[in-house]
C-alpha positions as CSV (number, residue, x, y, z in Angstrom):
1,M,62.8,-68.9,150.7
2,S,62.7,-65.5,150.2
3,I,58.6,-64.5,149.2
4,R,58.6,-61.2,146.5
5,V,55.4,-59.5,147.6
6,T,54.0,-56.8,144.3
7,K,53.7,-53.6,145.3
8,D,52.7,-52.1,142.0
9,P,49.3,-51.6,142.7
10,G,49.0,-50.8,138.5
11,I,49.7,-54.2,137.9
12,L,46.1,-54.8,139.3
13,F,43.9,-53.4,137.0
14,K,45.4,-54.5,133.5
15,D,42.8,-54.7,131.0
16,F,42.3,-58.4,129.2
17,S,39.8,-57.2,127.4
18,E,41.0,-58.1,124.0
19,G,40.5,-61.6,122.8
20,P,43.3,-63.5,121.5
21,M,44.0,-64.7,117.8
22,D,43.8,-67.9,116.2
23,K,46.6,-69.6,114.2
24,N,44.8,-68.3,110.9
25,G,44.8,-65.1,112.8
26,S,40.8,-64.2,113.1
27,K,39.6,-62.6,116.2
28,R,38.3,-65.3,119.1
29,Q,35.3,-65.0,120.9
30,Q,36.3,-61.7,123.0
31,K,37.2,-62.7,126.7
32,D,33.9,-61.1,128.7
33,I,33.7,-63.7,131.7
34,D,37.1,-64.1,133.8
35,V,36.2,-67.5,135.1
36,L,33.2,-69.7,134.3
37,A,32.6,-72.3,137.5
38,V,30.9,-75.6,136.6
39,G,28.9,-77.6,138.5
40,G,30.2,-77.8,142.6
41,I,27.6,-76.7,144.2
42,D,25.9,-77.3,147.5
43,I,23.7,-76.3,151.2
44,D,26.4,-76.7,154.0
45,W,24.3,-78.0,157.4
46,L,27.6,-77.0,159.8
47,L,27.4,-78.7,163.6
48,K,30.4,-77.6,166.2
49,M,31.1,-80.7,167.6
50,P,33.3,-81.6,170.6
51,K,34.2,-85.1,168.4
52,L,33.0,-87.3,166.0
53,P,30.8,-90.0,167.8
54,S,31.5,-93.4,167.9
55,F,29.0,-96.6,166.5
56,D,25.9,-96.2,169.1
57,E,27.5,-93.0,170.7
58,K,25.2,-90.0,171.0
59,L,26.7,-86.9,171.3
60,R,25.0,-83.2,171.1
61,A,26.3,-80.7,168.2
62,E,26.0,-76.8,168.2
63,Y,23.5,-76.0,165.1
64,L,25.6,-73.4,163.2
65,G,23.3,-72.7,161.1
66,Q,22.6,-73.6,156.8
67,Y,25.0,-71.8,154.7
68,P,25.1,-72.0,150.5
69,G,28.2,-73.5,149.1
70,G,30.2,-76.6,147.2
71,P,33.8,-76.2,146.7
72,V,33.2,-74.6,143.3
73,G,30.2,-72.7,144.6
74,N,32.0,-70.9,147.4
75,F,34.8,-70.3,144.9
76,A,32.9,-68.4,142.3
77,C,30.8,-65.9,145.2
78,I,35.0,-65.1,146.7
79,A,36.1,-64.1,143.1
80,S,33.6,-62.1,142.4
81,S,34.2,-60.4,145.9
82,M,37.4,-60.4,144.9
83,G,36.7,-58.2,141.8
84,L,36.5,-60.6,139.0
85,K,33.4,-61.5,136.3
86,V,32.7,-64.5,137.1
87,A,29.9,-66.9,135.8
88,S,28.1,-70.0,137.2
89,M,26.8,-72.7,135.0
90,C,25.6,-75.2,137.4
91,T,22.3,-77.4,137.8
92,L,19.8,-76.5,140.7
93,G,16.2,-78.2,142.6
94,D,13.3,-75.7,142.1
95,D,13.4,-76.2,146.0
96,E,14.6,-74.1,149.1
97,G,17.8,-74.7,149.1
98,G,18.1,-73.8,145.1
99,N,16.8,-70.6,145.5
100,L,19.4,-70.2,148.8
101,L,22.0,-70.3,146.6
102,L,21.0,-69.0,143.2
103,Q,20.0,-65.6,145.8
104,D,23.6,-65.9,146.8
105,F,25.1,-66.3,143.6
106,K,23.5,-63.0,143.1
107,S,23.8,-61.5,146.2
108,Y,27.6,-61.5,144.9
109,G,27.5,-60.5,141.9
110,V,28.0,-64.1,140.4
111,D,26.1,-64.3,136.5
112,V,23.6,-67.0,136.5
113,S,22.4,-67.2,133.2
114,Y,23.6,-69.9,132.6
115,I,22.1,-71.7,135.6
116,T,19.8,-74.4,135.1
117,V,16.9,-75.2,137.6
118,D,15.6,-79.0,137.0
119,P,12.3,-79.3,139.2
120,E,12.9,-83.3,139.2
121,I,16.3,-82.4,141.8
122,V,16.8,-81.8,145.1
123,T,19.1,-79.4,145.6
124,P,22.4,-81.1,146.8
125,F,23.2,-81.0,150.9
126,V,26.5,-81.9,153.0
127,I,26.6,-82.2,156.6
128,V,29.5,-80.4,157.8
129,I,31.4,-81.1,161.8
130,V,34.1,-78.9,162.5
131,D,35.6,-79.1,166.0
132,P,37.0,-76.9,168.4
133,T,40.0,-76.6,166.6
134,G,38.6,-75.3,163.3
135,E,39.2,-78.9,161.4
136,K,36.3,-80.4,159.6
137,A,34.7,-83.3,158.6
138,V,32.0,-83.8,155.8
139,I,29.3,-86.1,155.3
140,I,28.4,-86.6,151.7
141,P,24.8,-88.0,151.5
142,D,23.8,-89.7,148.5
143,L,21.0,-88.4,146.4
144,D,20.9,-91.7,144.1
145,Q,20.0,-88.5,141.2
146,K,22.0,-87.5,138.6
147,A,21.6,-83.8,137.3
148,D,21.9,-83.0,133.6
149,L,24.2,-80.1,133.5
150,A,23.0,-77.4,130.4
151,I,27.3,-76.9,128.9
152,S,26.9,-74.0,126.9
153,P,29.7,-73.6,124.2
154,E,29.1,-69.5,124.1
155,A,29.4,-69.4,127.7
156,I,33.1,-71.8,128.0
157,K,34.4,-69.7,124.9
158,R,33.4,-66.3,126.7
159,S,35.9,-67.4,129.4
160,K,39.2,-66.3,130.4
161,Y,39.5,-69.4,132.7
162,V,36.9,-72.8,133.4
163,Y,37.2,-74.3,137.4
164,M,35.8,-77.4,137.8
165,M,36.4,-80.2,140.4
166,G,38.6,-83.0,139.0
167,F,36.2,-85.5,140.4
168,D,33.8,-84.2,137.3
169,Y,36.1,-86.1,135.2
170,E,33.8,-87.0,131.7
171,R,32.1,-83.4,132.0
172,F,35.5,-81.5,132.9
173,C,37.6,-83.4,129.7
174,E,33.8,-82.0,127.9
175,I,34.2,-78.9,128.7
176,G,38.7,-78.9,127.7
177,D,37.5,-79.6,124.1
178,I,35.6,-76.6,123.5
179,A,37.7,-74.8,125.8
180,H,40.9,-74.9,124.9
181,P,40.2,-74.3,120.6
182,S,38.6,-71.0,121.8
183,G,41.8,-70.1,123.7
184,T,39.8,-70.4,127.2
185,K,41.8,-72.4,130.4
186,M,41.1,-75.1,132.4
187,M,41.2,-75.2,136.3
188,A,41.3,-78.7,138.4
189,D,40.5,-78.2,142.2
190,I,41.7,-82.1,143.0
191,E,40.7,-83.6,146.1
192,P,40.6,-87.1,147.0
193,S,38.5,-88.9,144.6
194,E,37.6,-92.4,143.5
195,E,36.7,-91.1,140.2
196,L,40.5,-90.4,139.4
197,S,41.7,-93.6,139.8
198,G,44.4,-95.1,137.4
199,E,45.1,-93.7,134.1
200,R,42.1,-91.1,134.4
201,I,44.2,-88.7,136.5
202,Y,46.5,-88.7,134.0
203,D,43.8,-87.7,131.0
204,L,42.5,-85.4,133.9
205,L,45.6,-83.2,133.6
206,S,45.9,-83.6,129.9
207,Q,43.3,-80.8,130.1
208,C,44.4,-79.0,133.1
209,D,46.3,-75.8,132.6
210,I,46.2,-75.2,136.2
211,A,46.1,-78.0,138.7
212,S,45.3,-77.4,142.3
213,F,45.8,-80.8,144.6
214,N,45.0,-80.9,148.5
215,E,47.9,-83.1,149.9
216,Q,45.5,-86.0,150.3
217,G,44.2,-85.5,147.1
218,F,47.5,-85.7,145.7
219,K,48.4,-89.0,147.3
220,T,45.3,-90.5,146.4
221,A,44.8,-89.9,143.2
222,L,49.0,-90.6,141.9
223,K,49.1,-92.8,145.1
224,Q,52.5,-92.3,146.3
225,P,52.9,-88.7,148.8
226,F,54.1,-85.5,148.3
227,S,57.2,-84.3,146.7
228,I,58.2,-81.7,144.7
229,E,60.1,-83.9,142.1
230,A,56.7,-86.2,141.6
231,A,54.6,-82.8,141.1
232,K,56.7,-81.9,138.9
233,S,56.5,-84.6,137.4
234,L,52.8,-84.1,136.6
235,L,54.0,-81.2,134.2
236,D,55.1,-83.8,132.0
237,H,51.2,-84.6,131.3
238,G,49.8,-81.1,130.2
239,P,49.4,-78.8,133.3
240,E,51.4,-75.9,132.9
241,I,51.1,-74.9,137.0
242,V,50.7,-77.8,139.8
243,I,49.5,-76.9,143.3
244,V,49.7,-78.6,146.4
245,T,47.9,-76.7,149.3
246,R,49.2,-78.7,152.5
247,G,47.7,-76.9,155.1
248,G,50.1,-76.1,158.3
249,K,53.0,-77.2,156.3
250,G,52.0,-74.0,153.7
251,V,52.3,-74.3,149.4
252,V,54.3,-75.8,146.5
253,A,53.9,-74.8,143.0
254,V,55.6,-75.8,139.9
255,S,56.3,-74.8,136.3
256,Q,58.3,-75.7,133.9
257,D,61.1,-73.5,135.2
258,Q,60.0,-72.6,138.9
259,V,58.9,-73.9,141.8
260,V,57.4,-72.3,145.0
261,H,57.3,-72.9,148.3
262,V,55.2,-70.5,150.4
263,P,54.8,-71.3,154.3
264,A,51.7,-71.3,156.2
265,Y,50.8,-68.1,158.6
266,D,51.1,-69.0,161.9
267,V,47.3,-67.1,162.9
268,P,44.6,-68.5,164.9
269,V,42.1,-71.4,163.6
270,R,38.7,-71.4,164.0
271,D,37.4,-73.0,160.6
272,T,38.9,-74.0,158.0
273,T,35.9,-75.1,155.9
274,G,36.5,-73.1,151.7
275,A,39.8,-72.6,152.8
276,G,41.3,-74.7,149.4
277,D,38.4,-72.4,147.6
278,T,40.0,-69.7,149.1
279,F,43.5,-70.0,148.3
280,N,42.5,-71.3,144.8
281,A,39.7,-67.9,144.2
282,A,42.6,-65.6,145.2
283,F,45.4,-67.7,143.0
284,L,43.2,-67.1,140.3
285,Y,42.3,-63.3,140.5
286,A,46.5,-62.5,140.7
287,T,46.8,-65.1,138.1
288,V,44.3,-62.8,136.1
289,Q,46.3,-59.8,137.3
290,N,49.1,-60.8,135.7
291,L,51.4,-61.4,138.6
292,D,54.5,-64.2,138.9
293,L,53.7,-67.3,141.0
294,E,55.3,-66.3,143.3
295,A,53.0,-63.3,144.1
296,R,50.4,-65.2,143.0
297,V,51.1,-68.3,145.4
298,Q,51.7,-65.9,148.6
299,F,48.5,-63.9,147.6
300,G,45.7,-67.6,147.6
301,N,48.6,-68.1,150.7
302,A,47.0,-64.8,152.6
303,A,43.8,-64.8,151.8
304,A,43.3,-68.6,153.1
305,A,44.9,-67.9,156.6
306,I,42.8,-64.6,157.2
307,L,39.5,-66.9,156.1
308,I,40.1,-69.4,159.0
309,Q,40.4,-67.5,161.3
310,T,36.5,-66.6,161.1
311,L,33.3,-68.9,160.9
312,G,31.7,-70.7,157.3
313,T,33.4,-69.3,153.9
314,R,31.5,-66.3,152.7
315,T,30.8,-65.0,156.1
316,K,33.8,-62.6,155.5
317,I,35.5,-62.5,152.0
318,P,38.9,-61.2,151.9
319,K,39.6,-58.4,149.2
320,P,42.2,-57.9,147.4
321,D,43.1,-54.5,149.5
322,T,42.9,-57.2,152.5
323,I,45.1,-59.3,151.7
324,K,47.9,-57.1,150.1
325,S,47.8,-55.5,154.0
326,F,47.7,-58.4,155.6
327,I,50.8,-60.1,153.4
328,L,52.9,-56.6,154.3
329,H,51.5,-56.2,158.1
330,N,52.2,-60.1,158.5
331,N,55.1,-62.1,157.1
332,H,56.7,-62.4,160.7
333,K,53.7,-64.4,161.6
334,I,55.2,-67.5,159.2
335,S,54.6,-70.9,160.4
336,G,58.7,-72.2,160.9
337,E,60.4,-68.8,160.6
C-alpha cells in the first residue's frame, strides 16, 4: 500500500479554538484543552537482564533507574512535548514517587490543576525488565489500595479528547457519559485485561471514538486472533476508528471507509517501553491537526520507530519536525519493502 505523507506544513497549525454547537445551536464550552489524560500513572523501576529468571534462580540485573511512567502519564508528556495542550486528571500519593511524577508533568508543560494528592495511598509503581533485544516484561505489584479519582466535569467539557486506559472500564464509561453530550471525544488504549472480559469490551467500545489496541489486547478482549475483518466489525459497536499496533508487523487502522496498513520501520531496537504510548500521542497530535487517517498512522508509526532506538520513554521524545523528517528520509527502511 502506498503511504501518502502530507507535505503542507500549514495544515499542522490550524486554529481549533472555536467550540462546536450543540443541537440547539448554542455554543458549547470552549475547547481550550486538546486532550485530558486520565489516570494511568506510575513510577517505573527499570532493570536490564539477559533473561527472566526461572523459579529458584538468582540473576544479577543492571539497575537503570527510576523514571516517571505509566501509559497515560507517558502519553501526556509526549503529547505535550509535541505541542498539544494537555491536562492530567489522576491521583498521586503524598510521597517521593508522587512528587517525582508531579514535577515531571510540570517540566513537560502538562496542566496539573486536576491532579489530586492523597496522603493515604502509595503512588503506584511497576518493575520493568528489559532484555538485550529491547523487549520488556512488566511486573505490577498489587498495592491493595483504591485511589479515588476526583472527576472534574469542567475539565472534561473543556477538552477536545479524553484519553484513558481501557481496563479502567467503569470510570471510562462514567466519563464518556459526561464527554459525549459536550462534544468531547474519547480515546481508549486497550491492552490485555480481565476487566474487559465478556460484553464489557463492547460496552467500552460504545463510548469510544478512537479505540487503540495492541495485538495481544485485541486477542484477549475479543477471544480471536487479529484480522482486518474482525477489526472492521468493531466499528458497528461505536468507534469511528479502530487501531491495532502489531509490533514488528506494523499498524493497521480501520474506519467506515478506509483500511490503512503501515509496515514497521527496520530500525535498531534498544527499548520498546512506551512505543504504544508514543504512537497514540503522535496519532492524536496528527488527529488534532486534521490530517487524514493514513497520514496519522504514518506519523504515529514513525514517532514510535524513533523512540525505540533510545532507552526510556521520556528521555528523547521526538518532536513533530523530527518525525516529519524521519518519514521523508526513512521510507526505504520500512520492513518487508
